[in-house]
Each structure stands twice: as C-alpha cells, then as structure tokens.
C-alpha positions in Angstrom: 88.2 88.4 92.1 87.7 88.6 96.1 88.2 92.0 97.2 91.4 91.3 99.2 93.0 90.4 95.8 91.9 93.1 94.1 93.2 95.5 96.7 96.5 93.8 96.4 95.9 94.4 92.7 95.2 98.1 93.3 98.3 98.7 95.4 100.7 97.0 93.0 99.0 99.5 90.4 99.7 102.3 92.5 103.1 101.5 93.1 103.6 100.9 89.4 102.2 104.2 88.4 105.0 106.1 90.9 107.6 104.2 89.1 106.1 105.2 85.8 106.1 108.8 87.0 109.7 108.4 88.1 110.9 107.2 84.7 109.1 110.1 83.2 106.0 108.7 81.6 103.0 110.5 82.9 100.5 109.2 80.7 101.7 105.6 81.8 101.7 106.8 85.6 97.9 107.8 85.2 96.8 104.9 83.3 98.0 102.8 86.2 96.7 105.1 89.1 93.3 105.3 87.4 93.4 101.3 87.4 94.5 101.3 91.0 91.4 103.5 91.9 88.9 101.2 89.7 89.9 97.8 91.1 89.3 99.4 94.8 86.5 100.8 93.6 85.7 97.0 92.4 86.6 95.9 95.8 84.8 98.5 97.8 81.6 97.7 96.0 82.2 93.6 97.0 82.7 94.4 100.5 79.8 96.8 100.7 77.3 93.8 99.4 75.6 96.4 97.2 73.3 94.9 94.8 75.3 95.5 91.8 75.3 93.1 88.8 78.9 91.8 88.0 78.5 93.0 84.8 78.3 96.6 85.9 81.3 96.6 87.6 83.3 95.3 84.9 82.6 98.8 82.7 84.1 101.9 83.7 81.0 104.0 83.6 79.0 101.4 85.0 81.5 101.1 88.2 81.8 104.8 88.8 77.8 105.2 88.9 77.7 102.0 91.0 80.3 103.2 93.2 78.7 106.9 93.5 75.3 105.2 93.9 75.9 102.7 96.4 78.9 104.2 98.5 79.0 108.1 98.1 75.3 108.9 97.9 74.5 106.6 101.0 77.7 108.4 102.9 79.6 105.1 103.4 82.4 106.7 101.5 83.2 110.4 101.4 81.9 112.7 98.3 85.4 113.5 97.6 86.5 109.9 96.8 83.5 109.9 94.2 84.7 113.2 92.8 88.3 112.0 92.7 87.2 108.5 90.7 85.7 110.8 88.0 88.8 113.1 88.0 90.9 110.0 87.6 88.5 108.7 84.6 88.8 112.1 82.7 92.5 112.1 83.2 92.9 108.5 82.0 91.0 109.2 79.1 93.1 112.2 78.1 96.4 110.1 78.4 95.1 107.3 76.7 93.2 108.5 73.7 93.2 112.1 73.0 96.9 112.3 71.8 97.8 114.8 74.4 100.2 114.4 77.2 99.1 114.3 80.6 101.1 117.2 82.6 103.3 115.7 85.7 101.2 117.6 88.1 98.1 116.1 86.7 100.1 112.7 87.1 101.2 113.6 90.7 97.7 114.4 91.4 96.3 111.2 90.3 98.7 109.1 92.0 98.6 110.7 95.2 94.7 110.6 95.1 94.7 106.8 93.9 96.7 106.1 97.4 94.2 108.2 99.3 91.5 106.3 97.6 92.6 102.9 98.4 93.6 103.6 101.9 90.2 105.2 102.5 88.7 102.0 101.2 90.7 99.9 103.3 89.8 101.8 106.6 86.2 102.2 105.8 84.9 99.0 104.1 87.7 96.6 104.5 87.9 93.5 106.5 
C-alpha cells in the first residue's frame, strides 16, 4: 500500500474512532484510533525512505521500534509522537485483551493524539 492510501486509511480510522466514542464505545474508539496511528506510522516510514524490511512494519512491535529508530531518534519527528504511539499501543491492548473497559478520558486522549499524529506526519513527511 502506498503512503497516500495509508494516510487516507488513517484519517478514516480516526473519524471512525470519534463516531465510536460518540456512540459510547470507548474500547472500539481506542482500537480505531490506535490503527489510525499505526497506518500513519507506516506511511511515515515509507515517506522517510528508511531502510526497513517490509515485514518489520507489519507487526505492532516492529513498526513502533522502526518508527522510533528511524524517525524519532533521528529528529525527523517529535519525541512526543513516539511517546504517543507507545501509549496508544498500551491503551489498545487494555481495550482489546484485558477485559477492563477503557475510560472515556483515555479514549478521548487517544483520539485527540491520533489526529495530531496524523497531521504531524502529513506536514513533516508528506509530499
């Protein structure tokens, strides 16, 4: 998938997250907001022309590590984006696997940060 398509997918996931939260589904909202960030991070790595094996960017841990190594630690993107991506992954794991419900406040934080993440990737690395 090319980076523009990934960014479109990320934007749609972010919009879906907002709708899910508005309908009272905080867990679902976290899932979609995280994947918005995941797809934007994949696009960022492609745009950066980082030497990343395609299979690395398909796993959650591999993508987060590659994003940090090639984009955050090099200063191409702000440290806050790397921290937000890591926190988003933690929240998604709680929402998907722990059996605990994520609070509306955490879901709102994740949705807001996914929007910032997408916009920053677009501005800093996009065509």
